[in-house]
C-alpha positions as MATLAB code, in Angstrom:
seq = 'MIYRYNSIKLRYSFMRIIGYNSIICTILFAFIIPLKLNSQSVISKIDSFRINKDIKITIDQPVDIKHSIETIITFYALPNGNTTEQTMGKKMSKDDDWHFDIQHIRAQTDFIRNQLKNKNFVVIYLENDYKSWPSWKQKHSDYKERIPHLIDSLAGIMNGKHKSIYLNGHSGGGSFIFGYLSGVSAIPSSIKRISFLDSDYGYDNSYYSKIYKWLKSSKKVSLNVFAYNDSIALYNGKPFVSATGGTWYRSHLFLDHLMKDFSFTRSTTDSLIIFKSDNSNIQFYFKENLDRGIYHTQQVERNGFIHSVLAGTKWDSKKYSYYGERAYEELIK';
ca = [
      17.915   35.507  409.115;
      17.476   31.723  409.200;
      15.001   29.988  406.945;
      13.643   26.498  407.053;
      12.227   24.735  404.032;
       8.735   23.613  404.855;
       7.098   21.144  402.465;
       3.437   22.029  402.034;
       2.727   19.394  399.381;
       4.968   16.539  398.372;
       4.809   14.744  395.069;
       5.640   11.117  395.766;
       7.987    9.144  393.629;
       8.899    5.524  393.994;
      11.896    3.675  395.267;
      12.176    0.279  393.648;
      14.085   -2.441  395.433;
      15.276   -5.029  392.939;
      16.233   -8.444  394.269;
      16.911   -6.892  397.674;
      20.243   -5.687  396.319;
      19.853   -2.396  394.487;
      17.790    0.745  394.871;
      16.536    3.212  392.333;
      15.316    6.323  394.038;
      14.025    9.705  392.936;
      12.791   12.325  395.367;
      10.853   15.367  394.188;
       9.346   18.364  395.937;
       6.164   19.915  394.578;
       5.961   23.046  396.709;
       8.552   24.528  399.043;
       8.259   27.757  400.967;
      10.693   29.354  403.431;
       9.668   30.127  406.989;
      11.505   32.442  409.332;
      12.328   30.642  412.563;
      14.287   31.076  415.749;
      17.905   31.830  414.864;
      19.028   28.654  416.644;
      17.027   26.401  414.325;
      18.774   24.160  411.830;
      17.816   24.544  408.174;
      16.199   21.263  407.190;
      14.239   19.690  404.349;
      11.594   16.998  404.159;
      11.547   14.406  401.381;
       8.806   11.809  400.972;
       8.421    8.817  398.670;
       6.909    5.343  398.520;
       8.549    1.927  398.240;
       7.281   -1.627  397.739;
       3.766   -0.316  397.004;
       2.659   -0.147  400.650;
       5.357    1.762  402.581;
       5.710    5.525  402.793;
       9.093    6.956  403.748;
       9.504   10.547  404.955;
      12.977   11.907  405.658;
      13.547   15.022  407.769;
      17.205   15.982  407.459;
      19.432   19.049  407.645;
      19.988   20.675  404.273;
      23.693   20.943  404.974;
      25.010   17.564  406.133;
      28.498   18.109  407.546;
      30.686   15.137  406.663;
      33.185   15.776  409.454;
      30.714   15.082  412.266;
      28.486   12.184  413.299;
      25.196   11.679  411.459;
      22.485   10.156  413.651;
      19.796    8.446  411.580;
      16.723    7.808  413.723;
      14.135    5.467  412.252;
      10.750    6.232  413.791;
       8.180    3.497  413.184;
       4.738    5.059  413.375;
       2.108    4.068  415.930;
      -1.038    2.264  414.891;
      -3.710    4.438  413.310;
      -1.563    7.516  412.652;
      -0.320    9.126  409.459;
       3.115   10.661  409.070;
       1.624   14.160  408.992;
      -0.233   13.508  412.251;
       2.904   12.054  413.808;
       4.934   15.097  412.821;
       2.292   17.380  414.370;
       1.272   20.972  413.711;
      -0.198   24.069  415.296;
      -3.802   23.202  415.858;
      -6.718   24.960  414.211;
     -10.357   24.671  415.205;
     -11.331   21.723  413.002;
      -8.042   19.787  413.008;
      -7.997   16.107  413.900;
      -6.740   15.559  417.461;
      -4.067   13.148  416.187;
      -2.046   16.174  415.015;
      -1.526   17.228  418.634;
      -0.384   14.050  420.399;
       3.211   13.359  419.293;
       4.843   16.396  417.654;
       7.895   14.473  416.502;
       8.870   17.277  414.117;
       9.007   19.906  416.852;
      10.791   17.492  419.179;
      13.274   16.854  416.369;
      13.967   20.593  416.129;
      14.525   20.702  419.893;
      17.017   17.841  419.642;
      18.871   19.570  416.814;
      19.198   22.696  418.903;
      20.879   20.548  421.567;
      23.036   18.397  419.286;
      24.753   21.218  417.456;
      27.815   19.093  416.727;
      25.843   16.293  415.054;
      23.684   15.839  411.960;
      20.325   14.610  413.253;
      18.060   12.859  410.734;
      14.611   11.360  411.345;
      13.128    8.817  408.940;
       9.412    8.233  409.454;
       8.189    4.739  408.571;
       4.509    4.424  407.644;
       2.566    1.674  405.882;
      -0.800    1.601  404.135;
      -2.391   -0.483  406.890;
      -1.429    2.084  409.540;
      -0.167   -0.826  411.620;
       3.207   -2.550  411.542;
       1.791   -5.736  413.104;
      -0.740   -5.883  410.243;
       1.953   -5.153  407.661;
       4.063   -8.031  408.979;
       1.088  -10.374  408.670;
       0.784   -9.365  405.007;
       4.476  -10.037  404.333;
       5.758  -13.431  405.411;
       9.264  -12.364  404.363;
       9.340   -9.377  406.754;
      12.474  -10.733  408.402;
      14.337  -10.053  405.149;
      12.457   -6.915  404.149;
      12.868   -4.893  407.343;
      16.660   -5.198  407.794;
      17.122   -4.534  404.078;
      14.942   -1.426  404.332;
      17.005   -0.084  407.242;
      20.327   -0.832  405.554;
      19.218    0.650  402.229;
      17.844    3.888  403.641;
      20.862    4.383  405.898;
      23.082    3.738  402.896;
      21.602    6.529  400.771;
      21.993    9.127  403.521;
      24.902   11.536  403.307;
      27.589   11.546  405.970;
      30.677    9.475  406.645;
      30.164    8.780  410.347;
      26.686    7.256  410.639;
      24.912    5.956  413.727;
      21.509    4.289  413.516;
      18.806    4.648  416.163;
      15.721    2.403  416.084;
      12.690    4.064  417.639;
       8.945    3.544  417.628;
       5.713    4.150  419.477;
       2.760    1.774  419.977;
       2.660   -0.693  417.058;
       5.947    0.779  415.864;
       7.653   -1.526  418.337;
       6.581   -4.445  416.132;
       8.770   -3.008  413.367;
      11.764   -2.994  415.716;
      11.138   -6.589  416.755;
      10.806   -7.461  413.066;
      14.277   -6.042  412.554;
      15.672   -7.980  415.512;
      14.124  -11.185  414.158;
      15.750  -10.630  410.789;
      19.378  -10.152  411.853;
      21.648  -12.857  413.208;
      23.216  -10.244  415.490;
      22.486   -6.560  416.051;
      25.151   -4.756  414.001;
      27.548   -2.254  415.507;
      25.977    0.534  413.443;
      22.875    0.336  415.688;
      23.726    2.646  418.573;
      20.352    3.111  420.284;
      17.068    1.209  420.523;
      14.069    2.934  422.098;
      10.626    1.500  422.803;
       8.180    4.331  423.459;
       5.385    2.321  425.077;
       5.808   -0.133  422.229;
       7.394   -3.392  423.430;
       4.156   -5.418  423.355;
       5.934   -8.149  421.416;
       8.842   -8.698  423.782;
       9.655  -12.229  424.907;
      12.855  -14.037  425.847;
      13.565  -15.041  422.236;
      14.958  -11.525  421.666;
      17.059  -11.341  424.802;
      20.218  -13.089  423.618;
      20.714  -10.672  420.705;
      19.977   -7.630  422.871;
      22.307   -8.862  425.639;
      25.193   -9.466  423.226;
      24.637   -6.061  421.636;
      24.645   -4.275  424.998;
      27.815   -6.125  426.015;
      29.548   -5.373  422.728;
      30.074   -1.678  423.419;
      29.639    0.927  426.139;
      28.425    3.308  423.444;
      25.107    1.595  422.751;
      21.882    2.461  424.580;
      18.512    0.879  425.308;
      15.513    2.921  426.496;
      12.112    1.508  427.409;
       9.024    3.536  428.354;
       5.767    2.071  429.666;
       2.774    2.882  431.833;
       0.561    0.589  433.876;
      -1.842   -0.322  431.116;
      -2.728   -3.564  432.895;
      -5.189   -1.642  435.085;
      -6.180    1.092  432.600;
      -9.867    1.413  431.720;
     -11.573    2.404  428.474;
     -15.281    3.097  428.824;
     -15.054    1.568  432.265;
     -13.528   -1.717  431.096;
      -9.954   -3.075  430.876;
      -8.668   -3.221  427.301;
      -5.290   -4.888  427.851;
      -4.779   -8.292  429.416;
      -2.635   -8.653  432.513;
       0.269   -9.988  430.447;
      -0.381   -8.416  427.042;
       0.525   -4.777  427.641;
       3.769   -2.867  427.865;
       3.677   -2.747  431.685;
       4.018   -6.519  431.929;
       6.304   -6.900  428.905;
       8.644   -4.122  430.045;
       8.940   -5.622  433.528;
       9.672   -9.002  431.949;
      12.328   -7.338  429.795;
      13.844   -5.656  432.844;
      13.785   -8.894  434.857;
      15.868  -10.562  432.169;
      18.346   -7.679  432.107;
      18.680   -7.625  435.894;
      20.241  -11.077  435.783;
      23.178   -9.670  433.808;
      23.338   -5.942  434.617;
      23.199   -3.866  437.798;
      20.496   -1.214  438.120;
      19.666    1.694  440.400;
      16.013    2.380  441.184;
      14.631    5.871  441.770;
      11.194    7.484  441.807;
       9.505   10.783  441.054;
       5.927   11.772  441.823;
       4.645    9.537  439.011;
       7.588    7.573  437.594;
       9.603    4.556  438.646;
      13.012    4.689  436.961;
      15.669    2.001  436.567;
      19.117    2.905  435.227;
      22.113    0.672  434.650;
      25.416    1.586  436.256;
      26.605    3.606  433.249;
      23.051    4.776  432.353;
      23.113    3.205  428.899;
      20.064    1.122  429.852;
      17.060    3.053  431.172;
      13.482    1.992  431.952;
      10.706    4.471  432.762;
       7.498    3.155  434.305;
       4.570    5.559  434.581;
       2.302    4.720  437.497;
      -1.454    4.788  436.995;
      -3.306    5.569  440.186;
      -6.478    6.736  438.428;
      -6.558    3.830  435.909;
      -6.318    6.290  433.024;
      -4.811    5.907  429.549;
      -1.321    7.421  429.303;
      -0.178    5.775  426.095;
       0.659    8.712  423.828;
       1.453   11.171  426.628;
       4.710    9.291  427.009;
       5.665   10.595  423.578;
       4.047   14.023  423.801;
       5.605   14.961  427.126;
       9.153   15.114  425.767;
       9.317   11.355  425.307;
      10.900   11.401  421.867;
      13.456   13.941  423.072;
      14.350   11.772  426.047;
      14.509    8.594  423.967;
      17.334   10.234  422.002;
      19.132   12.169  424.749;
      18.750    9.900  427.810;
      22.121    8.868  429.180;
      24.021   11.528  427.226;
      25.451   14.827  428.443;
      22.249   16.478  427.154;
      20.032   14.284  429.342;
      17.306   16.472  430.935;
      18.982   19.706  429.803;
      16.276   22.312  429.089;
      13.576   19.643  429.353;
      12.287   16.954  431.680;
      10.754   13.668  430.699;
       7.019   13.648  431.370;
       7.173   17.365  432.092;
       5.665   20.259  430.184;
       6.338   20.414  426.451;
       9.843   21.801  426.044;
       9.291   22.158  422.294;
       6.070   24.208  422.352;
       7.575   27.231  420.606;
       8.934   25.002  417.822;
       5.534   23.702  416.734;
       4.668   24.983  413.253;
];
């Protein structure tokens, strides 16, 4: 029988960062109950605490971190307007807020763990009190120092000898990633994957040099970008994104820059236009929008988080398909 520790209530403690050099951290559970799950599930625990007064950190990690294998630490910067609990998702009841049913990162994490049996897979949720990373950056003029230090500090306290860092985010979460890129002189070798899940609103050519050098530095790093044609999407019958302000335009601009230095193959499905580099370590997914609808969060819900982690690996599209039916449905709790 396999049990998973499921945190029903978490008592938050505080992590204090002193002079950007040291960390004092205490993590405490209030209530923990075991749940019987599918025998393939990994036993995991969830820890949550606050830092710097306005940031909430939630760590979903295996209870038993094996030091002999790779530990993947995926930082997931939350989308605008969502809490961590909503982002994690749950089985819906009659009166539940609809936000609990649009991402399901926790269930998608369990699916990934079932695939990556030879790796420790950790997800660190990044939330702030403004429910918006662009707003948080406006409140903190020193974000270029704060964000890289936050990533380095949290990665440093995680167990495991062989650590790889993935930067991931949806919607306004992409602003956190760009904040990180702005704050480092070069993307370090510990960063193995960067994924923009319909979140690269802030892209411009000022970021390209660092991303290019990082991609050229190793064949083991990956970049994934997901977008839909929001430039023609309508809300209440009216456009809500400018022709150049959405992810459709920004992602194509990003791809145009990459195409000058890398070779790509183009393919299509019934609703997607896909560009992959020669060794598949760079992948762009463009969702067409024939009915001018809003397909922002569906890119996450429909196995998007899974694909942002597994695309280009030997587990790519194994037991799931990007923008297909939920492959993780049975793992929702």
